C-alpha positions in Angstrom: 27.2 -31.0 -25.2 30.8 -30.0 -25.8 30.6 -28.7 -21.9 29.7 -32.8 -20.8 33.1 -33.4 -23.3 35.7 -32.7 -21.5 34.0 -33.1 -18.2 34.3 -36.6 -18.9 37.4 -36.3 -20.8 38.2 -34.5 -18.0 37.6 -37.4 -15.9 39.4 -39.9 -18.4 42.1 -37.6 -17.5 42.4 -37.9 -14.1 41.7 -41.2 -13.8 44.2 -42.2 -15.7 46.9 -39.6 -13.3 45.7 -41.0 -10.2 46.7 -44.7 -12.3 50.4 -43.3 -12.2 50.5 -41.1 -9.1 49.9 -44.6 -7.3 52.1 -46.4 -9.8 54.9 -43.9 -9.1 54.3 -44.7 -4.9 52.7 -40.9 -4.3 49.6 -41.6 -2.2 49.3 -37.8 -1.3 49.4 -36.8 -5.2 47.0 -39.4 -6.1 44.4 -39.1 -2.6 44.0 -35.0 -4.4 43.2 -36.5 -7.8 40.5 -38.6 -6.6 39.4 -35.6 -4.8 39.8 -33.1 -8.1 37.7 -36.7 -9.9 34.7 -36.6 -7.7 34.6 -32.8 -7.5 34.5 -33.3 -12.2 31.8 -35.8 -11.5 29.7 -33.9 -8.9 29.8 -31.1 -11.8 28.7 -33.1 -14.2 25.4 -34.1 -12.7 25.2 -30.5 -11.2 25.8 -27.4 -13.7 27.8 -25.2 -12.4 26.1 -22.0 -13.1 23.5 -23.1 -11.3 25.2 -24.5 -8.1 26.7 -20.9 -8.3 23.5 -19.1 -8.1 22.3 -20.9 -6.0 24.7 -20.2 -3.2 24.5 -16.2 -4.3 20.0 -16.8 -3.6 20.5 -18.1 0.4 23.3 -15.1 1.1 19.9 -13.1 -0.4 22.5 -11.9 -2.7 19.3 -11.6 -6.2 21.4 -9.1 -8.4 24.7 -11.3 -8.4 22.3 -14.3 -8.8 20.3 -12.5 -11.8 24.0 -12.1 -13.3 25.0 -15.7 -12.9 21.8 -16.9 -14.6 22.5 -14.3 -17.8 25.7 -16.3 -18.2 24.1 -19.6 -19.6 22.5 -18.0 -22.8 20.9 -22.0 -23.9 19.5 -23.6 -21.2 17.7 -25.2 -23.5 20.7 -27.8 -24.2 21.0 -28.7 -20.6 20.0 -31.6 -19.2 16.3 -31.5 -18.3 17.4 -32.1 -14.7 19.3 -29.1 -14.4 17.7 -27.4 -16.7 14.4 -27.6 -14.1 16.0 -25.5 -11.7 18.3 -23.7 -13.8 14.5 -22.0 -14.6 13.8 -22.7 -10.2 16.4 -20.2 -9.3 15.3 -17.7 -11.8 12.0 -17.9 -10.6 12.8 -17.1 -7.4 15.1 -13.8 -8.7 12.5 -12.7 -10.7 9.8 -13.1 -7.6 12.5 -11.1 -5.3 12.2 -8.0 -7.9 8.1 -8.4 -7.8 8.7 -9.3 -10.9 5.3 -11.9 -11.3 5.0 -12.8 -14.6 8.5 -13.6 -15.2 8.6 -15.1 -12.5 5.4 -17.3 -12.9 6.6 -18.4 -16.2 9.6 -19.5 -14.7 8.0 -21.1 -12.3 5.4 -23.8 -14.4 9.0 -24.1 -17.4 10.6 -24.9 -14.0 7.7 -27.9 -13.0 6.8 -29.0 -16.2 9.9 -29.4 -17.1 10.8 -31.9 -13.9 11.6 -30.4 -10.1 13.8 -34.2 -8.8 12.5 -32.4 -5.0 9.7 -32.9 -3.4 9.9 -29.7 -1.3 11.6 -28.0 -4.5 8.5 -28.7 -5.9 6.6 -27.5 -2.7 8.4 -24.1 -3.2 8.2 -23.9 -6.4 4.3 -24.4 -6.1 3.3 -21.8 -3.2 5.0 -19.5 -4.9 2.5 -19.5 -8.1 -0.3 -19.8 -5.3 0.8 -16.7 -3.6 1.5 -14.3 -7.4 -2.6 -16.3 -8.2 -3.3 -14.5 -4.9 -2.1 -11.5 -6.5 -3.6 -11.6 -9.1 -6.6 -11.9 -8.1 -6.9 -15.9 -9.3 -8.1 -17.7 -5.7 -9.4 -21.3 -7.9 -6.1 -21.3 -9.5 -4.5 -20.4 -5.9 -6.5 -22.8 -4.4 -5.0 -26.0 -6.1 -1.1 -24.2 -5.7 -1.2 -24.6 -2.8 -3.2 -28.1 -2.2 -0.2 -29.1 -5.1 2.3 -28.0 -2.5 0.9 -29.0 0.8 0.9 -32.8 -1.2 4.7 -32.5 -2.2 5.5 -31.3 2.3 6.3 -34.5 3.1 8.8 -33.0 5.6 6.2 -30.0 6.3 8.8 -27.5 6.1 6.5 -24.6 4.7 3.3 -25.7 7.3 4.0 -21.4 7.9 4.1 -20.6 4.4 0.9 -22.5 3.8 -1.2 -21.1 6.8 -0.4 -17.8 5.9 -1.2 -17.7 2.4 -4.4 -19.2 3.4 -5.1 -16.9 5.9 -4.2 -14.2 3.6 -7.1 -16.1 1.3 -9.5 -15.2 2.9 -9.8 -11.3 2.5 -9.4 -11.8 -1.4 
């Protein structure tokens, strides 16, 4: 909560600085400070640790993403959406290190907390389906695959869903 208060104070100070710079006629400085205000407002809605960890996951640097996610000591104090994405990123990182139980726990927390994007919900369900298949829980895996298919509106995960269904026949 203190972090949010600091961000609001910073937004107020930077906005006052923008007004002062425009009043003084320094248009270039005013525009630069407007961009800074925009950055702080963005960080108000997206937790900076999650953004940095997401960039590391995109680069396939899962060890550094794990270290970055460990910076957050109390994710319960994050806003709900940011907490959900924190758990989602932890689930992705743990799934790459073959810690299925931890990964399953984090993905379930992320889904219960409330991921907002449909493709992220589909991805979490698809990972949970893979974990359920690895643990020989076919019925649960089928439920997760159905949920993934329902939330994958753009059909981005179609190939992975087909692959999992093909592997399901072998169980």
